[in-house]
Residue frames as qw, qx, qy, qz and C-alpha x, y, z in Angstrom:
[[0.854, -0.475, -0.045, 0.208, -8.27, 12.58, 2.80],
 [0.112, 0.875, -0.469, 0.034, -4.78, 13.65, 3.58],
 [0.571, -0.434, 0.696, 0.020, -1.76, 11.50, 4.00],
 [0.372, -0.077, 0.853, 0.359, -1.94, 8.42, 1.79],
 [0.206, 0.527, 0.776, 0.277, -5.36, 9.14, 0.26],
 [0.005, -0.263, -0.108, 0.959, -5.78, 12.82, -0.46],
 [0.377, 0.602, 0.671, -0.212, -9.34, 13.86, -1.34],
 [0.373, 0.889, 0.032, -0.263, -8.54, 16.88, -3.51],
 [0.729, -0.181, 0.472, 0.463, -6.08, 15.36, -5.93],
 [0.340, 0.166, 0.499, 0.780, -6.72, 17.48, -8.95],
 [0.212, 0.720, 0.381, -0.540, -8.56, 20.50, -10.25],
 [0.615, 0.678, 0.355, 0.187, -9.31, 22.02, -13.60],
 [0.069, 0.982, -0.160, -0.074, -6.71, 24.78, -13.13],
 [0.655, -0.413, 0.531, 0.343, -3.78, 22.39, -13.59],
 [0.550, 0.745, -0.136, -0.351, -2.64, 23.58, -16.98],
 [0.074, 0.615, -0.769, -0.156, 0.52, 21.45, -17.17],
 [0.529, -0.061, 0.831, -0.162, -1.20, 18.14, -16.64],
 [0.078, 0.009, -0.816, -0.573, -2.34, 15.91, -19.45],
 [0.607, 0.012, 0.097, -0.789, -6.11, 16.05, -20.10],
 [0.379, 0.049, 0.920, -0.085, -8.04, 12.84, -19.77],
 [0.127, -0.193, -0.723, -0.651, -10.33, 11.77, -22.59],
 [0.444, -0.059, 0.230, -0.864, -13.89, 12.95, -22.01],
 [0.866, 0.106, 0.145, -0.466, -15.45, 9.81, -23.37],
 [0.451, -0.298, 0.820, 0.188, -14.11, 6.28, -23.87],
 [0.429, 0.244, -0.594, -0.635, -14.57, 4.74, -27.33],
 [0.873, -0.037, 0.135, -0.468, -17.17, 2.08, -27.64],
 [0.433, -0.389, 0.809, 0.085, -15.69, -1.40, -27.16],
 [0.497, 0.294, -0.651, -0.493, -15.55, -3.82, -30.08],
 [0.813, -0.148, 0.369, -0.425, -17.81, -6.85, -29.54],
 [0.493, -0.241, 0.803, 0.232, -15.72, -9.02, -31.84],
 [0.534, 0.477, 0.678, 0.167, -18.14, -8.90, -34.80],
 [0.311, 0.200, 0.303, 0.878, -17.19, -5.41, -35.97],
 [0.222, -0.705, -0.433, -0.516, -20.31, -3.78, -34.54],
 [0.023, -0.335, 0.447, -0.829, -20.56, -1.31, -31.70],
 [0.021, -0.304, -0.875, 0.375, -22.76, -2.24, -28.72],
 [0.111, -0.662, -0.609, -0.422, -26.44, -1.38, -28.93],
 [0.079, -0.571, 0.143, -0.805, -27.54, 1.84, -27.24],
 [0.768, -0.518, -0.111, -0.360, -29.42, -0.16, -24.58],
 [0.898, -0.107, -0.259, 0.340, -26.33, -2.18, -23.77],
 [0.390, 0.365, -0.221, 0.816, -24.20, 0.95, -23.49],
 [0.382, -0.619, 0.016, -0.686, -26.83, 2.61, -21.30],
 [0.880, -0.422, -0.199, -0.094, -26.85, -0.39, -18.98],
 [0.776, 0.054, -0.231, 0.584, -23.05, -0.50, -18.73],
 [0.151, 0.497, -0.123, 0.846, -22.90, 3.27, -18.23],
 [0.569, -0.632, -0.096, -0.517, -25.52, 3.05, -15.53],
 [0.905, -0.306, -0.218, 0.200, -23.58, 0.42, -13.57],
 [0.607, 0.198, -0.153, 0.754, -20.32, 2.36, -13.95],
 [0.083, -0.584, -0.003, -0.807, -21.98, 5.66, -13.04],
 [0.707, -0.620, -0.165, -0.296, -23.65, 4.22, -9.97],
 [0.850, -0.211, -0.204, 0.437, -20.38, 2.70, -8.72],
 [0.419, 0.349, -0.080, 0.835, -18.61, 5.98, -9.38],
 [0.319, -0.657, -0.075, -0.679, -21.25, 8.04, -7.51],
 [0.823, -0.533, -0.192, -0.041, -21.13, 5.65, -4.54],
 [0.766, -0.074, -0.165, 0.617, -17.35, 5.78, -4.34],
 [0.168, 0.507, -0.024, 0.845, -17.40, 9.59, -4.69],
 [0.570, -0.679, -0.146, -0.439, -19.92, 9.77, -1.82],
 [0.880, -0.339, -0.211, 0.258, -17.63, 7.51, 0.25],
 [0.606, 0.147, -0.130, 0.771, -14.58, 9.76, -0.26],
 [0.041, -0.461, 0.015, -0.887, -16.59, 12.85, 0.74],
 [0.645, -0.579, -0.412, -0.281, -18.60, 11.36, 3.64],
 [0.479, -0.808, 0.227, -0.258, -17.97, 11.56, 7.38],
 [0.925, -0.242, 0.151, 0.250, -15.58, 8.51, 7.49],
 [0.663, 0.457, 0.040, 0.592, -13.30, 10.29, 5.04],
 [0.057, -0.830, 0.124, -0.541, -13.45, 13.52, 6.98],
 [0.756, -0.629, 0.145, -0.107, -12.77, 11.64, 10.22],
 [0.898, 0.002, 0.108, 0.426, -9.72, 9.95, 8.72],
 [0.394, 0.677, -0.012, 0.622, -8.49, 13.33, 7.45],
 [0.383, -0.837, 0.135, -0.367, -8.82, 14.75, 10.95],
 [0.894, -0.399, 0.144, 0.146, -6.86, 11.83, 12.39],
 [0.801, 0.188, 0.169, 0.543, -4.08, 12.24, 9.79],
 [0.158, 0.954, 0.051, 0.251, -3.82, 16.04, 10.02],
 [0.547, 0.385, -0.395, 0.630, -0.47, 17.62, 10.74],
 [0.574, -0.756, -0.283, 0.142, 0.28, 18.40, 14.37],
 [0.049, -0.950, 0.296, -0.091, 2.70, 20.80, 15.95],
 [0.511, 0.496, -0.666, 0.222, 6.35, 19.68, 16.18],
 [0.246, -0.378, 0.702, -0.552, 5.99, 19.16, 19.92],
 [0.817, 0.026, 0.313, -0.485, 2.96, 16.94, 19.52],
 [0.826, 0.431, -0.348, -0.107, 4.66, 14.96, 16.75],
 [0.238, 0.493, -0.760, 0.351, 7.67, 14.31, 18.97],
 [0.535, -0.193, 0.595, -0.567, 5.30, 13.07, 21.68],
 [0.886, 0.248, -0.004, -0.392, 3.61, 10.78, 19.13],
 [0.603, 0.505, -0.613, 0.076, 6.96, 9.27, 18.20],
 [0.062, -0.365, 0.792, -0.485, 7.76, 8.46, 21.81],
 [0.708, 0.009, 0.409, -0.576, 4.27, 7.04, 22.43],
 [0.852, 0.370, -0.233, -0.287, 4.43, 4.93, 19.28],
 [0.423, 0.481, -0.736, 0.222, 7.86, 3.56, 20.20],
 [0.326, -0.257, 0.707, -0.572, 6.66, 2.81, 23.72],
 [0.828, 0.136, 0.202, -0.505, 3.60, 0.94, 22.41],
 [0.759, 0.456, -0.449, -0.116, 5.70, -1.06, 19.96],
 [0.240, 0.452, -0.782, 0.354, 8.28, -2.07, 22.52],
 [0.449, -0.155, 0.644, -0.600, 5.85, -2.97, 25.27],
 [0.853, 0.223, 0.084, -0.464, 3.46, -4.86, 22.98],
 [0.680, 0.468, -0.563, -0.030, 6.31, -6.79, 21.33],
 [0.055, 0.387, -0.812, 0.433, 7.88, -7.80, 24.65],
 [0.596, -0.044, 0.536, -0.596, 4.57, -8.92, 26.12],
 [0.867, 0.328, -0.092, -0.363, 3.64, -10.86, 23.02],
 [0.468, 0.501, -0.721, 0.102, 7.12, -12.51, 22.87],
 [0.141, -0.263, 0.814, -0.499, 6.71, -13.72, 26.45],
 [0.671, 0.142, 0.453, -0.569, 3.25, -15.03, 25.62],
 [0.502, 0.390, -0.641, -0.429, 4.24, -17.08, 22.58],
 [0.954, -0.131, 0.024, -0.269, 2.96, -20.67, 22.65],
 [0.585, -0.491, 0.632, 0.135, 5.44, -23.39, 23.61],
 [0.716, 0.555, -0.340, -0.254, 7.30, -24.91, 20.67],
 [0.991, -0.079, 0.013, 0.106, 9.41, -28.00, 20.16],
 [0.759, 0.061, 0.024, 0.647, 12.61, -26.19, 19.47],
 [0.251, -0.554, -0.059, 0.792, 14.41, -22.85, 19.38],
 [0.374, 0.777, 0.003, -0.505, 14.01, -20.07, 16.82],
 [0.787, 0.238, 0.459, 0.337, 14.65, -21.29, 13.30],
 [0.181, -0.637, 0.212, 0.719, 17.12, -19.01, 11.56],
 [0.311, 0.076, 0.710, 0.627, 16.89, -20.13, 7.86],
 [0.102, 0.706, 0.647, 0.269, 13.30, -18.91, 7.26],
 [0.238, -0.861, -0.166, 0.419, 14.10, -15.74, 9.22],
 [0.338, -0.446, 0.415, 0.718, 17.05, -15.01, 6.98],
 [0.251, 0.326, 0.739, 0.533, 15.10, -15.75, 3.81],
 [0.018, -0.850, -0.526, 0.007, 12.30, -13.41, 4.90],
 [0.271, -0.840, -0.009, 0.469, 14.80, -10.68, 5.70],
 [0.287, -0.390, 0.560, 0.672, 16.78, -10.99, 2.47],
 [0.112, 0.196, 0.807, 0.546, 14.88, -12.46, -0.44],
 [0.020, -0.705, -0.707, 0.052, 11.47, -11.42, 0.81],
 [0.109, -0.813, -0.139, 0.554, 12.39, -7.79, 1.41],
 [0.213, -0.316, 0.549, 0.744, 14.43, -7.58, -1.79],
 [0.119, 0.401, 0.817, 0.397, 11.43, -8.82, -3.75],
 [0.048, -0.824, -0.517, 0.228, 9.18, -6.25, -2.07],
 [0.182, -0.667, 0.152, 0.706, 11.64, -3.39, -2.80],
 [0.174, -0.049, 0.708, 0.683, 11.74, -4.44, -6.47],
 [0.045, 0.607, 0.768, 0.197, 7.95, -4.59, -6.72],
 [0.121, -0.824, -0.283, 0.476, 7.70, -1.14, -5.04],
 [0.183, -0.461, 0.380, 0.781, 10.06, 0.25, -7.65],
 [0.117, 0.254, 0.813, 0.512, 8.03, -1.28, -10.46],
 [0.053, -0.757, -0.640, 0.122, 4.85, 0.18, -8.94],
 [0.161, -0.740, -0.036, 0.652, 6.48, 3.65, -8.70],
 [0.155, -0.197, 0.592, 0.766, 7.59, 3.52, -12.32],
 [0.037, 0.507, 0.807, 0.301, 3.99, 2.69, -13.29],
 [0.115, -0.820, -0.408, 0.384, 2.76, 5.68, -11.27],
 [0.172, -0.555, 0.284, 0.763, 5.27, 7.84, -13.08],
 [0.141, 0.097, 0.774, 0.609, 4.21, 6.43, -16.44],
 [0.028, 0.682, 0.730, 0.017, 0.55, 7.14, -15.67],
 [0.090, -0.860, -0.159, 0.477, 1.58, 10.80, -15.31],
 [0.603, 0.794, 0.014, 0.070, 3.34, 10.80, -18.61],
 [0.158, -0.844, 0.513, -0.001, 6.83, 10.52, -17.10],
 [0.885, 0.234, -0.389, 0.103, 9.69, 8.06, -17.66],
 [0.412, -0.761, 0.440, -0.241, 11.73, 6.89, -14.67],
 [0.523, 0.393, -0.754, 0.055, 14.58, 4.40, -14.48],
 [0.804, -0.330, -0.492, -0.048, 14.45, 1.39, -12.24],
 [0.585, -0.054, -0.436, 0.682, 17.39, 2.39, -10.01],
 [0.067, -0.273, 0.105, -0.954, 15.97, 5.89, -9.58],
 [0.652, -0.400, -0.301, -0.569, 12.61, 4.48, -8.64],
 [0.796, -0.235, -0.507, 0.233, 14.25, 2.05, -6.20],
 [0.378, 0.097, -0.366, 0.845, 16.26, 4.86, -4.56],
 [0.301, -0.353, -0.041, -0.885, 13.19, 7.03, -4.14],
 [0.785, -0.371, -0.376, -0.325, 11.20, 4.18, -2.57],
 [0.695, -0.127, -0.507, 0.493, 13.97, 3.35, -0.14],
 [0.115, 0.178, -0.234, 0.949, 14.13, 6.99, 0.89],
 [0.516, -0.352, -0.226, -0.748, 10.34, 7.03, 1.17],
 [0.791, -0.312, -0.526, -0.022, 10.23, 3.96, 3.34],
 [0.523, -0.064, -0.442, 0.726, 12.84, 5.45, 5.63],
 [0.095, -0.232, 0.044, -0.967, 10.90, 8.77, 5.71],
 [0.592, -0.436, -0.542, -0.407, 7.78, 6.85, 6.81],
 [0.628, -0.376, -0.552, 0.399, 9.28, 6.74, 10.27],
 [0.150, 0.151, -0.149, 0.966, 9.38, 10.53, 10.52],
 [0.072, 0.492, 0.683, -0.535, 6.60, 12.29, 12.47],
 [0.401, 0.524, -0.063, -0.749, 4.83, 13.40, 9.28],
 [0.873, 0.365, 0.305, -0.114, 3.55, 11.67, 6.10],
 [0.175, -0.695, 0.541, 0.441, 7.19, 11.51, 4.94],
 [0.505, 0.053, 0.806, 0.306, 6.76, 8.48, 2.68],
 [0.421, 0.747, 0.513, 0.054, 4.08, 10.19, 0.60],
 [0.035, 0.942, -0.108, -0.317, 6.06, 13.49, 0.48],
 [0.352, -0.488, 0.666, 0.441, 9.15, 11.76, -0.83],
 [0.475, 0.286, 0.782, 0.283, 7.25, 9.87, -3.54],
 [0.286, 0.884, 0.363, -0.070, 5.37, 12.94, -4.61],
 [0.113, -0.872, 0.284, 0.383, 8.54, 15.04, -4.68],
 [0.500, -0.185, 0.735, 0.419, 10.24, 12.33, -6.81],
 [0.430, 0.582, 0.643, 0.250, 7.51, 12.70, -9.46],
 [0.072, 0.972, 0.121, -0.187, 7.62, 16.49, -9.25],
 [0.341, -0.642, 0.506, 0.465, 11.41, 16.38, -9.81],
 [0.463, 0.098, 0.774, 0.422, 10.72, 14.32, -12.96],
 [0.011, -0.066, -0.404, -0.912, 8.39, 17.00, -14.27],
 [0.234, -0.576, -0.760, -0.188, 4.89, 16.29, -12.85],
 [0.232, -0.591, 0.048, -0.771, 2.78, 18.99, -11.20],
 [0.175, -0.223, 0.740, -0.610, 2.01, 18.75, -7.50],
 [0.716, 0.081, 0.275, -0.636, -1.61, 17.73, -8.06],
 [0.819, 0.331, -0.402, -0.240, -0.73, 15.16, -10.69],
 [0.350, 0.354, -0.806, 0.322, 2.03, 13.62, -8.54],
 [0.370, -0.137, 0.635, -0.664, -0.25, 13.49, -5.50],
 [0.807, 0.176, 0.034, -0.563, -2.95, 11.88, -7.51],
 [0.685, 0.380, -0.616, -0.080, -0.64, 9.25, -9.01],
 [0.149, 0.258, -0.839, 0.456, 0.62, 8.27, -5.54],
 [0.539, -0.032, 0.436, -0.720, -2.94, 8.25, -4.17],
 [0.810, 0.232, -0.283, -0.457, -4.08, 5.83, -6.84],
 [0.608, 0.265, -0.737, 0.130, -1.43, 3.26, -6.11],
 [0.091, -0.226, 0.698, -0.674, -2.01, 3.67, -2.39],
 [0.690, 0.046, 0.247, -0.679, -5.69, 2.95, -2.64],
 [0.789, 0.299, -0.466, -0.264, -5.06, 0.13, -5.12],
 [0.322, 0.311, -0.828, 0.340, -2.64, -1.51, -2.64],
 [0.327, -0.070, 0.635, -0.696, -5.19, -1.34, 0.19],
 [0.761, 0.204, -0.040, -0.614, -8.00, -2.55, -2.04],
 [0.667, 0.324, -0.664, -0.092, -5.92, -5.52, -3.18],
 [0.057, 0.218, -0.845, 0.485, -5.12, -6.59, 0.39],
 [0.547, 0.072, 0.446, -0.705, -8.82, -6.52, 1.24],
 [0.780, 0.311, -0.260, -0.477, -9.87, -8.37, -1.91],
 [0.571, 0.307, -0.759, 0.058, -7.28, -11.13, -1.53],
 [0.095, -0.144, 0.789, -0.590, -7.92, -11.46, 2.23],
 [0.675, 0.128, 0.219, -0.693, -11.68, -11.76, 1.51],
 [0.783, 0.293, -0.472, -0.281, -11.10, -14.52, -1.04],
 [0.306, 0.318, -0.835, 0.330, -8.77, -16.27, 1.38],
 [0.372, -0.070, 0.633, -0.675, -11.48, -16.28, 4.03],
 [0.806, 0.205, -0.079, -0.550, -13.93, -17.82, 1.61],
 [0.644, 0.338, -0.686, 0.002, -11.43, -20.57, 0.84],
 [0.110, 0.202, -0.820, 0.525, -10.94, -21.15, 4.62],
 [0.305, -0.457, -0.831, -0.091, -14.72, -21.45, 5.09],
 [0.143, -0.462, -0.422, 0.767, -15.11, -18.13, 6.99],
 [0.215, 0.557, 0.611, 0.520, -17.97, -16.86, 4.71],
 [0.170, -0.915, -0.358, 0.072, -19.30, -14.10, 6.94],
 [0.392, -0.702, 0.194, 0.562, -15.83, -12.52, 7.44],
 [0.447, 0.065, 0.597, 0.663, -15.02, -13.10, 3.78],
 [0.165, 0.756, 0.546, 0.320, -18.10, -11.16, 2.66],
 [0.239, -0.934, -0.115, 0.240, -17.27, -8.18, 4.93],
 [0.467, -0.523, 0.392, 0.596, -13.63, -8.03, 3.85],
 [0.427, 0.261, 0.666, 0.553, -14.39, -8.60, 0.22],
 [0.098, 0.869, 0.470, 0.123, -16.95, -5.85, 0.28],
 [0.335, -0.831, 0.096, 0.433, -14.38, -3.51, 1.73],
 [0.485, -0.213, 0.573, 0.625, -12.07, -4.39, -1.15],
 [0.316, 0.588, 0.634, 0.390, -14.78, -3.75, -3.76],
 [0.075, -0.958, -0.260, 0.095, -15.51, -0.32, -2.30],
 [0.386, -0.710, 0.292, 0.512, -11.83, 0.64, -2.11],
 [0.488, 0.118, 0.635, 0.587, -11.40, -0.50, -5.73],
 [0.175, 0.817, 0.501, 0.225, -14.23, 1.81, -6.67],
 [0.270, -0.911, 0.003, 0.312, -12.45, 4.62, -4.83],
 [0.496, -0.356, 0.498, 0.616, -9.24, 3.96, -6.77],
 [0.382, 0.473, 0.633, 0.479, -11.21, 4.20, -10.01],
 [0.023, -0.941, -0.337, -0.007, -12.80, 7.45, -8.96],
 [0.389, -0.767, 0.197, 0.471, -9.48, 8.99, -7.95],
 [0.483, -0.107, 0.600, 0.628, -7.83, 7.97, -11.21],
 [0.266, 0.624, 0.619, 0.396, -10.75, 9.27, -13.31],
 [0.126, -0.959, -0.244, 0.064, -11.05, 12.59, -11.43],
 [0.528, -0.621, 0.209, 0.540, -7.33, 13.31, -11.41],
 [0.497, 0.859, -0.076, -0.092, -6.18, 15.58, -14.13],
 [0.154, 0.765, -0.625, -0.009, -2.90, 14.30, -15.58],
 [0.367, -0.261, 0.885, -0.115, -3.23, 10.67, -14.49],
 [0.764, 0.321, -0.173, -0.532, -4.29, 8.18, -17.09],
 [0.446, -0.238, 0.863, 0.014, -4.23, 4.37, -17.11],
 [0.569, 0.216, -0.590, -0.531, -4.83, 2.35, -20.31],
 [0.918, -0.180, -0.035, -0.352, -6.45, -1.00, -19.86],
 [0.849, 0.183, -0.404, 0.287, -3.19, -2.95, -20.16],
 [0.177, 0.464, -0.480, 0.723, -1.52, -0.51, -17.63],
 [0.616, -0.400, 0.205, -0.647, -4.40, -1.02, -15.20],
 [0.974, -0.060, -0.188, -0.108, -4.06, -4.79, -15.49],
 [0.638, 0.353, -0.453, 0.513, -0.27, -4.56, -14.99],
 [0.162, -0.520, 0.381, -0.747, -0.83, -2.38, -11.95],
 [0.835, -0.305, 0.048, -0.456, -3.25, -4.93, -10.53],
 [0.920, 0.126, -0.339, 0.150, -0.71, -7.69, -11.09],
 [0.328, 0.466, -0.479, 0.668, 1.95, -5.74, -9.25],
 [0.455, -0.464, 0.306, -0.696, -0.35, -5.20, -6.29],
 [0.961, -0.129, -0.118, -0.214, -1.24, -8.89, -6.21],
 [0.757, 0.290, -0.427, 0.401, 2.53, -9.67, -6.23],
 [0.004, -0.520, 0.447, -0.728, 3.13, -7.28, -3.31],
 [0.742, -0.367, 0.173, -0.534, 0.41, -8.95, -1.24],
 [0.972, 0.053, -0.229, 0.002, 1.81, -12.37, -2.03],
 [0.537, 0.434, -0.471, 0.549, 5.37, -11.34, -1.12],
 [0.263, -0.495, 0.406, -0.722, 4.23, -9.78, 2.15],
 [0.889, -0.238, 0.056, -0.387, 2.19, -12.86, 3.02],
 [0.879, 0.221, -0.362, 0.217, 5.16, -15.11, 2.21],
 [0.233, 0.492, -0.514, 0.663, 7.35, -13.09, 4.56],
 [0.591, -0.399, 0.287, -0.640, 4.76, -13.46, 7.31],
 [0.974, -0.053, -0.132, -0.176, 4.52, -17.20, 6.71],
 [0.680, 0.359, -0.482, 0.419, 8.32, -17.63, 6.89],
 [0.052, -0.467, 0.502, -0.726, 8.40, -15.75, 10.17],
 [0.815, -0.282, 0.117, -0.493, 5.60, -17.90, 11.57],
 [0.943, 0.116, -0.292, 0.107, 7.64, -20.99, 10.63],
 [0.388, 0.491, -0.501, 0.598, 10.73, -19.42, 12.22],
 [0.395, -0.455, 0.416, -0.681, 8.80, -19.10, 15.49],
 [0.011, 0.052, -0.993, 0.110, 7.89, -22.79, 15.33],
 [0.488, 0.347, 0.489, -0.634, 4.16, -22.08, 14.82],
 [0.301, 0.258, 0.812, 0.429, 1.88, -22.90, 11.94],
 [0.302, 0.544, 0.195, -0.758, -0.33, -20.76, 9.74],
 [0.604, 0.474, 0.620, 0.159, -2.37, -21.25, 6.56],
 [0.321, 0.232, 0.366, 0.842, -2.07, -19.18, 3.40],
 [0.172, -0.752, -0.477, -0.421, -5.39, -17.54, 4.19],
 [0.532, -0.756, -0.250, 0.286, -4.23, -16.49, 7.62],
 [0.500, -0.331, 0.151, 0.786, -1.02, -14.81, 6.49],
 [0.165, 0.437, 0.480, 0.743, -2.81, -13.12, 3.58],
 [0.292, -0.823, -0.450, -0.187, -5.31, -11.72, 6.02],
 [0.557, -0.601, -0.119, 0.561, -2.50, -10.28, 8.15],
 [0.395, 0.172, 0.268, 0.862, -1.45, -8.06, 5.21],
 [0.132, -0.806, -0.442, -0.372, -4.64, -6.03, 5.89],
 [0.541, -0.743, -0.176, 0.352, -2.98, -4.82, 9.13],
 [0.531, -0.145, 0.237, 0.800, -0.09, -3.43, 7.10],
 [0.136, 0.446, 0.458, 0.757, -2.25, -1.45, 4.61],
 [0.309, -0.822, -0.432, -0.204, -4.71, -0.14, 7.16],
 [0.554, -0.658, -0.109, 0.498, -1.99, 1.07, 9.58],
 [0.431, 0.025, 0.298, 0.851, -0.38, 2.86, 6.68],
 [0.042, -0.629, -0.482, -0.608, -3.59, 4.64, 5.82],
 [0.465, -0.848, -0.224, -0.120, -4.34, 5.64, 9.44],
 [0.596, 0.371, -0.321, 0.636, -1.12, 7.56, 10.00],
 [0.506, -0.847, -0.100, -0.128, -1.68, 8.43, 13.66],
 [0.616, -0.634, 0.363, 0.294, 1.87, 7.29, 14.44],
 [0.233, 0.712, -0.543, -0.380, 4.87, 7.47, 12.05],
 [0.294, 0.312, -0.873, -0.232, 4.94, 4.47, 9.78],
 [0.797, -0.272, -0.342, -0.417, 1.99, 2.97, 11.66],
 [0.343, 0.306, -0.771, 0.441, 4.42, 2.14, 14.43],
 [0.169, 0.011, 0.749, -0.640, 2.53, 0.26, 17.14],
 [0.636, 0.267, 0.125, -0.713, -0.75, 0.53, 15.32],
 [0.633, 0.333, -0.615, -0.333, 0.17, -2.18, 12.83],
 [0.236, 0.160, -0.919, 0.273, 1.18, -4.55, 15.57],
 [0.349, 0.138, 0.628, -0.682, -1.98, -3.94, 17.64],
 [0.683, 0.311, -0.151, -0.644, -4.14, -4.35, 14.51],
 [0.517, 0.264, -0.804, -0.131, -2.45, -7.70, 13.79],
 [0.019, 0.015, -0.878, 0.477, -3.13, -8.85, 17.36],
 [0.485, 0.235, 0.369, -0.757, -6.75, -7.74, 17.10],
 [0.648, 0.361, -0.400, -0.538, -7.19, -9.45, 13.77],
 [0.122, 0.325, -0.936, 0.054, -5.65, -12.69, 14.95],
 [0.391, 0.126, 0.808, -0.421, -8.72, -14.19, 16.74],
 [0.637, 0.501, 0.091, -0.578, -10.85, -13.55, 13.65],
 [0.643, 0.533, -0.496, -0.238, -8.55, -15.62, 11.48],
 [0.972, -0.209, -0.096, -0.050, -7.68, -18.32, 14.05],
 [0.615, 0.404, -0.419, 0.532, -4.12, -17.28, 14.93],
 [0.563, -0.555, -0.385, 0.476, -2.74, -16.68, 18.45],
 [0.054, 0.993, 0.081, 0.060, -2.61, -12.90, 19.03],
 [0.505, -0.717, 0.362, 0.316, 0.97, -13.21, 20.35],
 [0.668, 0.060, 0.571, 0.474, 2.16, -14.95, 17.18],
 [0.368, 0.789, 0.382, 0.310, 0.52, -12.41, 14.90],
 [0.143, -0.988, 0.044, 0.042, 1.95, -9.45, 16.80],
 [0.584, -0.548, 0.465, 0.377, 5.51, -10.87, 17.04],
 [0.657, 0.295, 0.540, 0.435, 5.52, -11.79, 13.35],
 [0.248, 0.900, 0.235, 0.271, 4.48, -8.26, 12.24],
 [0.333, -0.917, 0.187, 0.115, 6.95, -6.65, 14.72],
 [0.671, -0.315, 0.513, 0.433, 9.86, -8.85, 13.56],
 [0.567, 0.544, 0.471, 0.402, 9.00, -8.14, 9.96],
 [0.043, 0.992, 0.057, 0.100, 9.19, -4.42, 10.68],
 [0.489, -0.750, 0.372, 0.243, 12.62, -4.78, 12.34],
 [0.701, 0.039, 0.557, 0.444, 13.94, -6.85, 9.46],
 [0.404, 0.793, 0.346, 0.298, 12.68, -4.17, 7.08],
 [0.179, -0.974, 0.108, 0.085, 14.52, -1.47, 8.96],
 [0.612, -0.463, 0.519, 0.377, 17.79, -3.36, 8.75],
 [0.616, 0.340, 0.574, 0.419, 17.29, -4.08, 5.05],
 [0.228, 0.940, 0.223, 0.122, 16.40, -0.43, 4.34],
 [0.346, -0.847, 0.304, 0.266, 19.64, 0.70, 6.00],
 [0.610, -0.179, 0.631, 0.445, 21.69, -1.70, 3.83],
 [0.488, 0.593, 0.546, 0.336, 19.80, -0.86, 0.65],
 [0.016, 0.992, 0.106, -0.070, 20.12, 2.81, 1.34],
 [0.434, -0.671, 0.454, 0.394, 23.93, 2.53, 1.68],
 [0.586, 0.086, 0.675, 0.440, 24.24, 0.45, -1.52],
 [0.358, 0.775, 0.462, 0.242, 22.00, 2.74, -3.58],
 [0.173, -0.954, 0.042, 0.240, 23.76, 5.76, -2.17],
 [0.482, -0.455, 0.569, 0.487, 27.15, 4.45, -3.38],
 [0.508, 0.354, 0.680, 0.394, 25.72, 3.57, -6.77],
 [0.161, 0.927, 0.338, 0.029, 24.07, 6.95, -7.14],
 [0.266, -0.870, 0.231, 0.345, 27.28, 8.73, -6.19],
 [0.539, -0.162, 0.645, 0.517, 29.28, 6.62, -8.69],
 [0.408, 0.627, 0.579, 0.325, 26.86, 7.58, -11.50],
 [0.029, -0.983, -0.125, 0.132, 27.05, 11.26, -10.50],
 [0.416, -0.664, 0.421, 0.457, 30.83, 11.16, -10.63],
 [0.548, 0.136, 0.675, 0.476, 30.82, 9.53, -13.99],
 [0.267, 0.844, 0.430, 0.177, 28.49, 12.24, -15.38],
 [0.174, -0.946, 0.080, 0.263, 30.77, 14.99, -14.04],
 [0.425, -0.453, 0.602, 0.502, 33.86, 13.49, -15.71]]
């Protein structure tokens, strides 16, 4: 796939990348003995089957269809897509706002402010930590402020009529010393991991809410995407995750989903509506899916329509879901502008200190 999930992330001709170990050491069972051959064969069989299935998925017609959707267009077509996306976003948001259920009072500002400040700041920090982990998986070392600045630029670039967010993150790793294939693979792994985590947590949330059929479908999607992330990381030359690093990456992705869900919940409260934890967690799926299907820049319009379409399945009014996601996007744009200015001043100050 292109865009967020490239299919050809590495090849054997990448001489500058770190080689991955050809075979993992046998795990210690706690009594000082290696596992029996039959036990290892069974474990290898399960792992191999999962890997083959995920590999087939990344090379099957859905992957090729998504690649066709995400392919680069001519500048004229891209400009048209920007206008269409903005039109869809504005019209859908206005219609949904006018269709909001009646509430007992006006818009509540405190939860709106918390979502736009604390919530977005927490997400930016987690994004920077995630990016540093991606750099570390490629054998690179990156400072927190540098990772934060690159992610702010990448988030702003997501609004351009091209996969700008991915390009900025990949270029950041290349500037630190990674090859193009290694950098692309590292960003692909965290992208798939983020989407897989949203599906897994949304599936569990549906089970808790008693929606077992929906929970099975969403959870299955998360399992498949997790397998894809494993395949990409194993096939990518130059990208290597130790077990502790993989667990840490999983924890960061869980934190990102929780922060995004908390922002949605605060905005629901600000509108005077109500939503359960499971409902706002499920809404995060619209964010990750719209990012993967990059028809419009930054998923503009697509994310909001996905949220409205998902709403009936999770028991939320479509108007509430759409307005919440739209307002969250607008708050993010304002916060990105402020963060960009602050980080720009800090970066310029550091540059001047180095010159003197």
